[in-house]
VEXMI-94485 format. One record per atom (N, C-alpha, C, CB): x, y, z. Coordinates in steps of 0.2 Angstrom, whole numbers, padded with zeros to 4 digits, always signed. Glycine has a CB too. Example, Ala and Ser with C-alpha at 12.3 -4.5 7.8 and 13.67 -1.06 7.14 Angstrom:
+0066-0028+0039 +0062-0022+0039 +0066-0016+0039 +0057-0022+0045 +0064-0011+0035 +0068-0005+0036 +0064+0000+0039 +0070-0003+0029 
//
This chain:
+0004-0006+0000 +0000+0000+0000 +0005+0006+0000 -0004+0000+0006 +0002+0011-0004 +0006+0017-0004 +0006+0021+0002 +0004+0022-0009 +0012+0024+0004 +0013+0028+0010 +0012+0035+0009 +0020+0026+0014 +0010+0039+0014 +0009+0046+0014 +0016+0049+0014 +0006+0048+0020 +0017+0055+0011 +0023+0059+0011 +0024+0062+0018 +0023+0064+0005 +0018+0066+0019 +0018+0070+0025 +0011+0068+0029 +0018+0077+0023 +0011+0063+0033 +0005+0061+0037 +0001+0066+0040 +0007+0055+0042 -0006+0066+0038 -0011+0070+0041 -0015+0066+0046 -0015+0074+0036 -0015+0069+0052 -0019+0066+0057 -0026+0067+0057 -0016+0068+0064 -0030+0061+0057 -0037+0062+0056 -0040+0060+0063 -0041+0058+0050 -0045+0065+0065 -0048+0063+0072 -0055+0061+0071 -0048+0070+0076 -0059+0060+0076 -0066+0058+0076 -0071+0062+0072 -0069+0058+0082 -0070+0068+0071 -0073+0073+0067 -0072+0072+0060 -0071+0080+0070 -0066+0071+0058 -0064+0070+0051 -0068+0063+0049 -0056+0069+0050 -0067+0058+0053 -0070+0052+0051 -0078+0052+0051 -0068+0047+0056 -0081+0056+0055 -0087+0057+0054 -0090+0061+0048 -0089+0060+0060 -0086+0065+0047 -0087+0069+0040 -0087+0065+0035 -0082+0075+0039 -0082+0060+0034 -0081+0056+0029 -0087+0051+0028 -0075+0053+0029 -0089+0049+0034 -0095+0044+0033 -0101+0048+0031 -0096+0041+0040 -0102+0054+0034 -0108+0058+0032 -0108+0059+0024 -0108+0065+0035 -0102+0061+0021 -0102+0061+0014 -0102+0055+0010 -0095+0064+0012 -0101+0049+0013 -0102+0043+0010 -0110+0041+0010 -0099+0038+0014 -0114+0044+0015 -0121+0043+0015 -0124+0048+0009 -0123+0045+0021 -0122+0054+0009 -0124+0059+0004 -0119+0064+0002 -0131+0063+0006 -0115+0062-0004 -0110+0066-0006 -0111+0073-0007 -0107+0063-0012 -0118+0075-0008 -0119+0082-0010 -0124+0085-0004 -0123+0083-0018 -0124+0082+0001 -0128+0085+0007 -0125+0092+0009 -0127+0080+0014 -0129+0096+0010 -0127+0103+0012 -0123+0103+0018 -0134+0108+0013 -0117+0107+0017 -0113+0108+0023 -0117+0110+0030 -0106+0113+0022 -0122+0114+0029 -0126+0116+0035 -0129+0110+0037 -0130+0121+0033 -0132+0105+0033 -0135+0099+0036 -0131+0095+0039 -0139+0096+0030 -0125+0094+0036 -0120+0089+0040 -0118+0092+0046 -0114+0088+0035 -0117+0099+0047 -0114+0102+0053 -0120+0101+0058 -0113+0110+0053 -0126+0102+0056 -0132+0101+0061 -0132+0094+0064 -0139+0102+0058 -0131+0089+0059 -0131+0082+0062 -0124+0080+0066 -0132+0077+0055 -0119+0083+0064 -0113+0082+0068 -0112+0086+0074 -0107+0083+0063 -0117+0091+0075 -0117+0095+0081 -0110+0099+0081 -0118+0090+0087 -0109+0102+0075 -0103+0107+0075 -0106+0113+0071 -0097+0104+0071 -0102+0118+0070 -0103+0124+0066 -0102+0123+0058 -0098+0130+0068 -0106+0126+0055 -0105+0126+0047 -0097+0127+0045 -0110+0132+0043 -0094+0132+0048 -0087+0134+0046 -0083+0128+0048 -0085+0140+0050 -0084+0125+0054 -0080+0119+0055 -0080+0113+0050 -0082+0116+0062 -0086+0112+0048 -0087+0107+0043 -0083+0109+0036 -0095+0105+0042 -0084+0115+0034 -0081+0117+0028 -0074+0117+0028 -0084+0124+0026 -0071+0119+0034 -0064+0119+0035 -0061+0113+0035 -0062+0123+0041 -0065+0108+0038 -0062+0101+0039 -0063+0097+0032 -0065+0097+0045 -0068+0099+0028 -0068+0096+0021 -0063+0099+0017 -0075+0097+0018 -0062+0105+0017 -0057+0108+0012 -0050+0105+0014 -0056+0116+0013 -0049+0104+0021 -0042+0102+0023 -0041+0095+0020 -0042+0101+0032 -0046+0091+0021 -0046+0083+0018 -0045+0083+0010 -0053+0079+0020 -0048+0088+0007 -0048+0088+0000 -0041+0090-0003 -0054+0092-0004 -0039+0096+0000 -0033+0099-0002 -0027+0095-0001 -0032+0105+0001 -0028+0091+0005 -0022+0086+0007 -0022+0080+0002 -0023+0083+0015 -0027+0079-0002 -0028+0073-0006 -0030+0067-0003 -0021+0072-0010 -0033+0068+0003 -0035+0062+0007 -0042+0059+0005 -0035+0064+0014 -0046+0064+0002 -0053+0062+0001 -0056+0066-0006 -0057+0065+0008 -0060+0063-0009 -0063+0066-0015 -0070+0063-0015 -0060+0066-0023 -0075+0067-0016 -0082+0066-0017 -0082+0067-0025 -0087+0071-0013 -0085+0062-0028 -0085+0061-0036 -0092+0059-0037 -0080+0056-0038 -0095+0061-0043 -0101+0058-0046 -0100+0055-0051 -0105+0063-0048 -0103+0048-0051 -0101+0043-0056 -0108+0040-0059 -0096+0037-0053 -0108+0039-0066 -0114+0035-0069 -0114+0028-0066 -0112+0034-0077 -0120+0025-0065 -0120+0018-0063 -0120+0014-0070 -0127+0017-0059 -0115+0011-0070 -0113+0007-0077 -0118+0003-0080 -0107+0003-0076 -0121-0001-0076 -0126-0005-0080 -0133-0002-0081 -0128-0012-0075 -0134+0004-0078 -0140+0008-0079 -0139+0012-0086 -0142+0013-0073 -0133+0015-0087 -0132+0019-0093 -0129+0015-0099 -0128+0024-0090 -0128+0009-0098 -0126+0005-0104 -0118+0005-0105 -0129+0007-0110 -0114+0006-0099 -0107+0006-0100 -0105-0002-0099 -0104+0009-0093 -0099-0004-0103 -0097-0010-0104 -0091-0011-0098 -0095-0012-0111 -0093-0014-0093 -0088-0014-0087 -0084-0021-0087 -0092-0014-0080 -0078-0021-0087 -0074-0027-0086 -0068-0026-0081 -0071-0030-0093 -0066-0032-0078 -0061-0032-0073 -0055-0036-0077 -0062-0036-0066 -0049-0032-0078 -0044-0034-0082 -0038-0036-0077 -0042-0030-0087 -0035-0042-0079 -0029-0044-0076 -0023-0044-0081 -0029-0051-0072 -0019-0039-0081 -0013-0039-0086 -0007-0040-0084 -0013-0032-0089 -0004-0045-0087 +0003-0048-0085 +0008-0045-0089 +0004-0056-0087 +0014-0042-0085 +0019-0039-0089 +0026-0042-0086 +0019-0031-0088 +0031-0039-0091 +0038-0041-0088 +0039-0036-0082 +0043-0040-0094 +0043-0039-0077 +0044-0035-0071 +0046-0028-0072 +0049-0038-0067 +0051-0027-0077 +0053-0020-0078 +0048-0015-0082 +0059-0020-0081 +0042-0018-0084 +0037-0013-0088 +0031-0012-0085 +0036-0016-0094 +0030-0016-0079 +0023-0016-0076 +0021-0009-0074 +0022-0022-0070 +0025-0006-0071 +0024+0001-0068 +0022+0006-0074 +0030+0004-0065 +0026+0005-0079 +0024+0010-0085 +0018+0009-0088 +0030+0010-0090 +0017+0002-0089 +0011+0001-0092 +0005+0002-0088 +0010-0006-0094 +0005+0002-0081 +0000+0004-0076 -0001+0011-0077 +0002+0002-0069 +0004+0015-0077 +0003+0022-0077 +0000+0024-0084 +0010+0026-0077 +0002+0021-0090 -0002+0022-0096 -0009+0021-0096 +0001+0019-0101 -0011+0015-0093 -0018+0013-0092 -0022+0018-0087 -0019+0006-0089 -0018+0021-0083 -0021+0025-0078 -0023+0032-0081 -0016+0027-0072 -0020+0034-0086 -0021+0040-0090 -0027+0039-0095 -0015+0042-0093 -0030+0033-0096 -0035+0033-0100 -0042+0035-0096 -0036+0025-0102 -0047+0038-0099 -0052+0040-0095 -0058+0035-0095 -0055+0047-0098 -0057+0029-0098 -0062+0024-0098 -0059+0019-0093 -0063+0021-0105 -0054+0020-0089 -0052+0015-0084 -0053+0018-0078 -0044+0013-0085 -0056+0016-0073 -0058+0019-0066 -0053+0018-0061 -0065+0017-0064 -0050+0012-0061 -0044+0011-0056 -0040+0006-0058 -0047+0009-0049 -0033+0007-0056 -0028+0003-0058 -0023+0002-0052 -0024+0007-0064 -0021-0005-0051 -0017-0007-0046 -0012-0012-0048 -0021-0009-0040 -0006-0011-0045 -0001-0016-0046 -0001-0022-0040 +0007-0013-0046 -0001-0028-0042 -0001-0033-0037 +0003-0039-0039 -0008-0036-0036 +0003-0045-0036 +0006-0051-0038 +0014-0050-0039 +0003-0052-0045 +0018-0047-0035 +0025-0047-0036 +0027-0041-0040 +0027-0053-0038 +0022-0037-0042 +0024-0031-0047 +0024-0033-0054 +0031-0029-0044 +0021-0039-0056 +0021-0041-0063 +0014-0041-0065 +0024-0048-0064 +0009-0040-0061 +0002-0040-0063 -0002-0034-0062 -0002-0046-0060 -0005-0031-0067 -0009-0025-0065 -0017-0027-0066 -0008-0020-0070 -0020-0025-0061 -0028-0025-0061 -0031-0018-0062 -0031-0028-0053 -0036-0019-0066 -0039-0013-0068 -0047-0013-0069 -0036-0010-0074 -0050-0009-0069 -0058-0009-0070 -0059-0004-0076 -0062-0007-0063 -0062-0007-0081 -0063-0003-0087 -0071-0002-0087 -0060-0006-0094 -0072+0004-0090 -0079+0007-0091 -0080+0010-0097 -0082+0012-0085 -0081+0006-0103 -0081+0008-0110 -0088+0010-0112 -0079+0003-0114 -0089+0016-0115 -0095+0019-0117 -0098+0014-0123 -0094+0026-0120 -0094+0011-0127 -0096+0007-0133 -0093+0000-0132 -0094+0010-0140 -0096-0005-0135 -0092-0011-0136 -0086-0011-0140 -0097-0017-0138 -0086-0007-0145 -0081-0006-0149 -0074-0003-0145 -0083-0002-0156 -0076+0002-0141 -0071+0005-0137 -0068-0001-0133 -0074+0011-0133 -0072-0005-0129 -0069-0010-0125 -0065-0016-0129 -0076-0014-0121 -0068-0017-0135 -0064-0023-0138 -0058-0019-0142 -0069-0026-0144 -0058-0013-0143 -0052-0010-0146 -0046-0010-0141 -0053-0003-0148 -0048-0009-0134 -0043-0010-0129 -0040-0017-0129 -0046-0008-0123 -0045-0021-0128 -0043-0029-0127 -0040-0032-0133 -0050-0033-0125 -0042-0031-0139 -0040-0034-0145 -0034-0031-0148 -0046-0035-0150 -0034-0024-0147 -0029-0021-0151 -0024-0017-0147 -0033-0015-0156 -0025-0013-0143 -0020-0009-0139 -0016-0013-0134 -0024-0003-0135 -0019-0017-0130 -0016-0021-0125 -0011-0026-0128 -0021-0024-0120 -0014-0029-0133 -0009-0035-0136 -0004-0032-0139 -0012-0039-0141 -0004-0026-0142 +0002-0023-0145 +0006-0019-0141 +0000-0019-0151 +0005-0018-0134 +0009-0015-0130 +0015-0019-0128 +0005-0012-0125 +0021-0015-0129 +0027-0019-0127 +0027-0022-0120 +0034-0014-0129 +0030-0028-0119 +0031-0031-0113 +0025-0033-0109 +0035-0026-0108 +0019-0033-0113 +0013-0036-0110 +0013-0043-0112 +0006-0033-0112 +0013-0047-0108 +0014-0054-0109 +0007-0058-0109 +0018-0057-0105 +0002-0055-0106 -0005-0059-0106 -0010-0054-0103 -0004-0064-0102 -0016-0055-0106 -0022-0052-0103 -0028-0056-0102 -0024-0046-0108 -0031-0055-0097 -0038-0059-0095 -0043-0054-0094 -0037-0064-0089 -0049-0055-0097 -0054-0049-0096 -0060-0053-0093 -0056-0045-0103 -0063-0050-0088 -0068-0053-0085 -0074-0048-0084 -0066-0056-0078 -0080-0050-0087 -0086-0045-0087 -0088-0045-0080 -0091-0047-0091 -0090-0039-0078 -0094-0038-0072 -0101-0040-0072 -0093-0032-0069 -0103-0045-0069 -0110-0047-0070 -0115-0044-0065 -0111-0055-0070 -0113-0044-0059 -0117-0041-0053 -0113-0038-0048 -0122-0046-0050 -0114-0032-0046 -0110-0029-0041 -0114-0029-0034 -0110-0021-0042 -0111-0033-0029 -0114-0033-0023 -0113-0028-0018 -0113-0040-0019 -0107-0025-0018 -0105-0019-0014 -0100-0015-0018 -0102-0021-0007 -0101-0008-0017 -0098-0003-0021 -0103+0000-0026 -0092-0006-0026 -0101+0006-0029 -0106+0010-0032 -0110+0013-0027 -0110+0006-0037 -0117+0013-0028 -0121+0016-0024 -0122+0013-0016 -0128+0016-0026 -0120+0007-0017 -0120+0004-0009 -0115+0007-0005 -0119-0004-0009 -0116+0008+0001 -0112+0011+0006 -0106+0006+0009 -0115+0014+0010 -0100+0007+0009 -0095+0004+0012 -0096+0005+0020 -0088+0005+0010 -0096-0001+0024 -0097+0000+0031 -0091+0000+0035 -0102-0006+0033 -0085+0001+0032 -0079+0001+0035 -0078+0006+0041 -0074+0001+0031 -0082+0012+0039 -0082+0017+0044 -0088+0017+0048 -0081+0024+0041 -0087+0016+0055 -0093+0015+0059 -0093+0021+0064 -0093+0008+0062 -0094+0027+0063 -0093+0032+0067 -0099+0035+0069 -0088+0037+0064 -0104+0036+0065 -0110+0040+0066 -0115+0035+0070 -0113+0042+0059 -0119+0039+0074 -0125+0035+0078 -0130+0034+0073 -0128+0039+0084 -0134+0029+0074 -0140+0027+0069 -0144+0033+0068 -0145+0021+0073 -0146+0037+0073 -0150+0042+0071 -0147+0048+0067 -0153+0046+0077 -0140+0049+0068 -0137+0053+0063 -0137+0050+0056 -0129+0054+0065 -0136+0044+0055 -0136+0041+0049 -0143+0042+0046 -0135+0034+0049 -0148+0040+0049 -0155+0041+0047 -0156+0049+0045 -0160+0039+0052 -0153+0053+0049 -0155+0061+0047 -0152+0063+0040 -0152+0065+0052 -0146+0059+0038 -0142+0061+0032 -0145+0057+0026 -0134+0060+0034 -0148+0051+0027 -0150+0047+0022 -0155+0050+0017 -0153+0040+0025 -0154+0049+0011 -0158+0051+0006 -0164+0047+0005 -0155+0051-0001 -0170+0049+0002 -0175+0044+0001 -0173+0040-0005 -0182+0047-0002 -0175+0033-0004 -0173+0028-0009 -0175+0031-0016 -0177+0021-0008 -0170+0029-0021 -0170+0031-0028 -0176+0027-0031 -0164+0030-0031 -0179+0030-0036 -0184+0026-0041 -0181+0020-0043 -0187+0030-0047 -0185+0014-0042 -0182+0007-0044 -0181+0007-0052 -0187+0002-0041 -0178+0002-0054 -0177+0001-0061 -0184+0000-0064 -0173-0005-0063 -0185+0002-0071 -0191+0002-0074 -0194-0006-0074 -0191+0004-0082 -0189-0011-0075 -0191-0018-0074 -0185-0022-0072 -0193-0021-0081 -0188-0027-0068 -0183-0031-0065 -0179-0035-0071 -0186-0036-0060 -0173-0038-0068 -0169-0042-0073 -0166-0039-0079 -0174-0048-0075 -0164-0043-0084 -0160-0041-0090 -0164-0036-0094 -0157-0047-0094 -0170-0037-0094 -0174-0032-0098 -0175-0025-0096 -0181-0035-0099 -0173-0023-0090 -0174-0017-0088 -0171-0012-0092 -0171-0016-0081 -0175-0006-0093 -0173-0001-0098 -0167+0003-0096 -0179+0004-0098 -0163+0004-0100 -0156+0008-0099 -0158+0015-0101 -0151+0005-0104 -0155+0019-0097 -0155+0026-0097 -0150+0029-0102 -0154+0029-0091 -0152+0032-0107 -0147+0035-0112 -0145+0042-0111 -0150+0035-0119 -0139+0043-0109 -0137+0050-0107 -0136+0055-0114 -0129+0050-0104 -0138+0061-0113 -0137+0066-0118 -0131+0070-0117 -0143+0071-0119 -0130+0073-0122 -0122+0077-0123 -0122+0082-0116 -0121+0082-0131 -0127+0085-0114 -0127+0089-0108 -0126+0085-0102 -0134+0093-0107 -0128+0079-0102 -0128+0075-0096 -0120+0073-0096 -0133+0069-0095 -0118+0071-0101 -0111+0068-0102 -0107+0075-0099 -0109+0067-0110 -0108+0080-0101 -0104+0086-0099 -0105+0087-0091 -0106+0093-0103 -0111+0086-0088 -0112+0086-0081 -0108+0081-0078 -0119+0085-0080 -0108+0075-0080 -0104+0070-0077 -0097+0071-0078 -0106+0063-0080 -0094+0074-0083 -0087+0075-0084 -0085+0080-0078 -0085+0078-0091 -0089+0085-0077 -0087+0089-0070 -0087+0085-0064 -0090+0095-0069 -0093+0082-0063 -0094+0078-0056 -0089+0073-0055 -0101+0075-0056 -0086+0070-0061 -0081+0065-0060 -0075+0067-0057 -0080+0062-0067 -0073+0074-0057 -0068+0077-0054 -0069+0080-0047 -0066+0082-0058 -0075+0083-0047 -0078+0085-0040 -0085+0085-0040 -0076+0093-0039 -0087+0080-0036 -0094+0078-0035 -0098+0084-0031 -0095+0072-0031 -0095+0088-0028 -0098+0094-0025 -0098+0101-0029 -0095+0096-0018 -0096+0100-0035 -0096+0106-0040 -0102+0110-0039 -0095+0104-0046 -0102+0116-0039 -0108+0121-0039 -0112+0121-0045 -0105+0128-0037 -0118+0123-0045 -0122+0123-0051 -0120+0128-0056 -0129+0124-0049 -0117+0134-0054 -0115+0138-0059 -0109+0134-0064 -0112+0144-0056 -0105+0131-0060 -0100+0127-0064 -0103+0122-0069 -0095+0124-0059 -0108+0119-0066 -0111+0113-0070 -0115+0116-0076 -0116+0109-0066 -0118+0122-0075 -0122+0125-0080 -0117+0128-0085 -0125+0131-0077 -0111+0130-0084 -0106+0132-0089 -0104+0126-0093 -0100+0135-0085 -0102+0121-0089 -0100+0115-0093 -0105+0112-0098 -0098+0110-0089 -0112+0112-0096 -0116+0108-0099 -0120+0113-0105 -0121+0105-0095 -0120+0119-0104 -0124+0124-0108 -0130+0125-0106 -0124+0122-0115 -0132+0122-0100 -0139+0123-0097 -0139+0128-0092 -0140+0116-0094 -0145+0131-0090 -0146+0136-0085 -0145+0132-0078 -0152+0139-0085 -0143+0136-0073 -0142+0134-0067 -0148+0129-0064 -0140+0139-0062 -0154+0131-0065 -0160+0128-0062 -0161+0122-0067 -0166+0133-0063 -0159+0122-0073 -0160+0116-0077 -0154+0111-0075 -0160+0118-0085 -0149+0113-0074 -0143+0109-0071 -0145+0105-0065 -0137+0113-0071 -0148+0110-0061 -0150+0106-0055 -0155+0100-0055 -0153+0111-0050 -0160+0103-0059 -0166+0098-0061 -0163+0091-0064 -0172+0101-0066 -0158+0092-0069 -0155+0086-0072 -0151+0082-0067 -0151+0088-0078 -0147+0085-0063 -0143+0081-0058 -0148+0077-0053 -0138+0086-0054 -0154+0081-0051 -0158+0077-0047 -0162+0071-0050 -0163+0081-0044 -0163+0073-0056 -0167+0067-0061 -0162+0062-0061 -0170+0070-0068 -0156+0062-0063 -0151+0057-0064 -0150+0053-0057 -0145+0059-0066 -0151+0057-0052 -0150+0052-0046 -0156+0048-0044 -0149+0057-0039 -0162+0052-0046 -0169+0048-0044 -0169+0042-0049 -0175+0053-0046 -0166+0042-0055 -0167+0037-0060 -0162+0032-0059 -0167+0040-0067 -0157+0033-0054 -0152+0028-0052 -0146+0028-0058 -0155+0020-0051 -0146+0033-0062 -0141+0034-0067 -0134+0037-0065 -0144+0038-0074 -0135+0041-0059 -0129+0044-0056 -0130+0043-0048 -0129+0053-0058 -0123+0042-0046 -0122+0041-0039 -0116+0045-0036 -0122+0033-0036 -0115+0046-0030 -0110+0050-0028 -0105+0045-0023 -0113+0056-0024 -0099+0045-0024 -0094+0041-0021 -0090+0045-0017 -0091+0036-0025 -0087+0042-0011 -0081+0046-0008 -0075+0041-0009 -0083+0047+0000 -0070+0043-0012 -0064+0040-0013 -0059+0043-0008 -0061+0041-0019 -0055+0039-0005 -0050+0041+0000 -0044+0037+0000 -0054+0041+0007 -0039+0039+0004 -0033+0035+0004 -0034+0030+0011 -0026+0039+0005 -0034+0024+0010 -0035+0019+0016 -0030+0020+0021 -0035+0012+0014 -0024+0021+0019 -0018+0021+0024 -0020+0027+0029 -0012+0022+0020 -0023+0032+0027 -0024+0038+0031 -0028+0037+0037 -0027+0044+0028 -0032+0031+0036 -0037+0029+0042 -0035+0023+0045 -0044+0027+0039 -0028+0022+0044 -0025+0016+0047 -0026+0009+0044 -0028+0015+0055 -0028+0009+0038 -0029+0003+0034 -0022+0002+0030 -0035+0002+0030 -0018-0003+0032 -0011-0004+0029 -0011-0010+0024 -0006-0004+0034 -0016-0015+0024 -0016-0020+0020 -0022-0021+0015 -0016-0026+0025 -0021-0021+0009 -0026-0021+0004 -0024-0027-0001 -0026-0014+0001 -0030-0031-0003 -0029-0036-0007 -0034-0037-0011 -0027-0043-0003 -0033-0041-0017 -0039-0042-0022 -0040-0050-0020 -0037-0041-0029 -0046-0052-0020 -0048-0059-0019 -0051-0061-0025 -0052-0061-0012 -0050-0067-0028 -0054-0071-0033 -0057-0077-0029 -0049-0073-0039 -0063-0078-0030 -0066-0083-0026 -0070-0087-0031 -0071-0080-0021 -0071-0093-0030 -0075-0098-0033 -0080-0101-0029 -0071-0104-0036 -0086-0100-0031 -0092-0102-0027 -0096-0107-0031 -0097-0097-0024 -0100-0111-0028 -0104-0115-0031 -0110-0111-0035 -0106-0120-0027 -0111-0113-0041 -0116-0108-0044 -0123-0107-0041 -0118-0110-0051 -0125-0112-0037 -0132-0111-0034 -0131-0107-0028 -0134-0119-0032 -0125-0106-0025 -0124-0102-0019 -0120-0095-0021 -0120-0106-0015 -0119-0093-0027 -0116-0087-0029 -0119-0081-0026 -0117-0087-0036 -0126-0080-0027 -0129-0074-0024 -0128-0074-0016 -0136-0075-0026 -0128-0080-0013 -0128-0080-0006 -0121-0078-0004 -0130-0088-0003 -0116-0081-0007 -0109-0079-0005 -0107-0071-0007 -0103-0083-0009 -0110-0069-0012 -0109-0061-0014 -0112-0057-0009 -0113-0060-0021 -0118-0059-0006 -0122-0055-0002 -0118-0056+0006 -0129-0058-0001 -0115-0061+0007 -0111-0062+0013 -0104-0057+0012 -0108-0070+0014 -0101-0057+0007 -0095-0053+0006 -0097-0045+0007 -0092-0054-0001 -0103-0044+0004 -0105-0037+0004 -0107-0034+0012 -0112-0036+0000 -0108-0039+0016 -0109-0037+0023 -0103-0037+0027 -0114-0042+0026 -0097-0039+0025 -0091-0038+0028 -0088-0031+0028 -0086-0043+0024 -0087-0028+0034 -0084-0022+0033 -0077-0020+0031 -0085-0019+0040 -0074-0027+0030 -0067-0026+0026 -0068-0025+0019 -0063-0033+0028 -0074-0026+0016 -0075-0027+0008 -0078-0020+0006 -0080-0033+0006 -0075-0016+0003 -0078-0010-0001 -0081-0012-0008 -0072-0005-0001 -0079-0017-0011 -0081-0019-0017 -0081-0027-0018 -0076-0015-0023 -0087-0029-0021 -0087-0036-0023 -0092-0037-0028 -0088-0041-0017 -0090-0041-0033 -0094-0042-0039 -0094-0050-0041 -0091-0038-0043 -0099-0052-0044 -0099-0058-0049 -0096-0056-0055 -0107-0061-0050 -0091-0061-0058 -0088-0060-0064 -0088-0066-0068 -0081-0057-0063 -0086-0066-0074 -0085-0071-0079 -0078-0074-0078 -0087-0069-0086 -0077-0080-0079 -0070-0083-0079 -0070-0089-0074 -0065-0078-0076 -0064-0092-0073 -0063-0098-0069 -0066-0096-0062 -0056-0100-0069 -0064-0091-0059 -0067-0089-0052 -0073-0084-0054 -0062-0085-0047 -0078-0086-0050 -0084-0082-0052 -0086-0076-0048 -0090-0086-0052 -0081-0074-0043 -0082-0068-0039 -0075-0065-0038 -0085-0070-0032 -0075-0058-0037 -0069-0055-0035 -0071-0050-0030 -0065-0052-0041 -0066-0048-0026 -0068-0044-0020 -0061-0040-0019 -0070-0048-0014 -0062-0033-0017 -0056-0029-0014 -0057-0030-0006 -0056-0022-0017 -0052-0031-0003 -0052-0031+0004 -0047-0026+0007 -0050-0038+0007 -0049-0022+0012 -0045-0018+0016 -0045-0019+0023 -0047-0010+0014 -0039-0020+0026 -0038-0022+0033 -0033-0018+0036 -0036-0029+0033 -0033-0018+0043 -0028-0014+0047 -0020-0016+0045 -0030-0015+0055 -0019-0022+0045 -0012-0025+0044 -0013-0032+0041 -0008-0025+0049 -0007-0035+0040 -0007-0042+0037 -0010-0047+0042 +0000-0044+0035 -0010-0046+0049 -0012-0050+0054 -0020-0050+0053 -0010-0048+0060 -0023-0044+0053 -0030-0043+0052 -0033-0047+0045 -0031-0035+0051 -0028-0046+0040 -0030-0049+0034 -0031-0057+0035 -0025-0048+0029 -0025-0060+0039 -0026-0067+0040 -0032-0069+0044 -0019-0068+0045 -0034-0064+0049 -0040-0065+0053 -0046-0066+0049 -0040-0060+0059 -0046-0061+0044 -0052-0060+0040 -0052-0066+0035 -0051-0054+0035 -0047-0069+0033 -0047-0075+0028 -0049-0081+0033 -0041-0076+0025 -0046-0082+0038 -0048-0088+0042 -0055-0088+0046 -0043-0088+0047 -0057-0082+0048 -0063-0082+0052 -0069-0080+0048 -0063-0077+0057 -0068-0075+0044 -0074-0072+0039 -0075-0076+0033 -0072-0065+0037 -0070-0076+0029 -0070-0080+0023 -0072-0088+0025 -0064-0079+0018 -0068-0090+0029 -0068-0097+0031 -0075-0099+0033 -0064-0098+0036 -0079-0094+0036 -0086-0096+0039 -0091-0095+0033 -0089-0092+0045 -0089-0093+0028 -0095-0092+0022 -0096-0099+0019 -0092-0086+0017 -0102-0102+0019 -0103-0108+0015 -0104-0107+0008 -0109-0112+0018 -0101-0112+0004 -0101-0112-0003 -0095-0110-0006 -0106-0107-0004 -0090-0107-0003 -0084-0105-0006 -0079-0111-0007 -0080-0099-0002 -0077-0112-0013 -0074-0118-0015 -0066-0117-0015 -0076-0121-0021 -0064-0110-0017 -0057-0109-0018 -0056-0101-0018 -0055-0112-0024 -0050-0099-0015 -0049-0092-0014 -0042-0091-0016 -0051-0091-0007 -0041-0086-0020 -0034-0083-0022 -0033-0076-0019 -0033-0083-0029 -0028-0075-0015 -0027-0068-0012 -0021-0065-0015 -0025-0069-0004 -0022-0059-0018 -0017-0056-0022 -0016-0049-0018 -0019-0054-0030 -0010-0048-0014 -0009-0042-0011 -0008-0036-0016 -0003-0043-0007 -0010-0030-0014 -0010-0024-0018 -0003-0021-0016 -0015-0020-0016 +0002-0021-0021 +0008-0017-0019 +0008-0009-0020 +0013-0020-0024 +0004-0007-0025 +0003+0000-0026 -0004+0002-0030 +0010+0003-0030 -0007+0007-0027 -0012+0010-0030 -0010+0015-0035 -0016+0013-0025 -0012+0015-0042 -0010+0019-0047 -0015+0024-0048 -0008+0016-0053 -0022+0022-0047 -0028+0025-0049 -0034+0023-0045 -0030+0025-0056 -0038+0028-0042 -0043+0025-0038 -0049+0029-0040 -0042+0026-0030 -0054+0026-0043 -0061+0029-0045 -0060+0035-0049 -0066+0031-0039 -0055+0035-0054 -0053+0040-0058 -0049+0046-0056 -0060+0044-0060 -0046+0045-0049 -0041+0049-0046 -0035+0046-0047 -0042+0051-0039 -0029+0049-0049 -0023+0046-0049 -0020+0046-0042 -0018+0050-0053 -0016+0042-0040 -0013+0041-0033 -0006+0043-0034 -0013+0034-0030 -0003+0048-0030 +0004+0051-0031 +0006+0053-0024 +0005+0057-0036 +0011+0049-0022 +0014+0050-0015 +0009+0049-0010 +0016+0056-0014 +0004+0044-0011 -0001+0043-0006 -0007+0048-0006 +0002+0042+0001 -0008+0052-0011 -0013+0057-0011 -0017+0056-0018 -0010+0065-0011 -0023+0058-0017 -0027+0058-0023 -0026+0065-0027 -0034+0057-0021 -0025+0064-0034 -0023+0070-0038 -0028+0069-0044 -0015+0070-0040 -0030+0075-0047 -0034+0075-0054 -0030+0071-0059 -0036+0082-0056 -0033+0068-0063 -0029+0065-0069 -0028+0070-0074 -0033+0059-0072 -0024+0070-0079 -0023+0075-0084 -0029+0075-0089 -0017+0073-0089 -0030+0080-0093 -0036+0080-0096 -0036+0075-0102 -0037+0087-0099 -0041+0072-0104 -0041+0067-0109 -0039+0070-0116 -0048+0063-0110 -0035+0067-0120 -0033+0070-0126 -0039+0070-0131 -0028+0067-0129 
//
């Protein structure tokens, strides 16, 4: 796991603010201040400190399966002297949301979110195979996300139940239909422009959103709320785990009996150590990201939590050596920074 260049000490209020933003990334600071029982100025000051220190970003993201994105988890094998350069090149692509190095520094894991099937296939069939020193690529389609995206990570447990209830938004409108036939939402160009701004700053003001999209401020506000209501847009909080004392991160690939796949996925989603878990195609039918305090806690998680889940037949643990990109944000010196503009 990447280390901080100049550690920033986080206290209980910082953690409470982070959890509040996980519940509603665009909640008014005045509302958060009321719930946390501090002044508005204190909340604003703490948020700016966390953001300018590169420890936290609120970002607005499209829900992939709702807007028709082609999402895949890639495992890219490289020669040892090329893996970092390839990972950094992948991190500069806007259609790749996170990139990490694992498995002795020779394997890259990344999540792609392509707007079209042609874009996805171009990366898998043309660009990556032709990249110098790439020795192998395996692509796994994301079939179902159990935790991650709109679902809240439960690793931070600072707020009281009544505080959580006060910040929680009403449930978004359910999909038009259940199952694979559910209607997809087609984003227009103005909405793509809104999302481009929100991907960098989920708390961007309506004047900025209006300028980027060519809409009036009132229309930009209505569009944003409509996207949230239709479950086409959600707000995520990306942070540096080591700042919160989580020093051990790993990717798990798991094989579960098909009849118990949903049950195992739901069990993983309930673990506070797991911020992301999904059903995927391939030999292993599940993958999960695990964040623990240290390697001893990771061992305990594997033996006591994973070991207690019925239906798991095989597990591979791949320690994360370095995060290169997290949810669209580059990671440099243990801090989140904006990626360069797309060419």
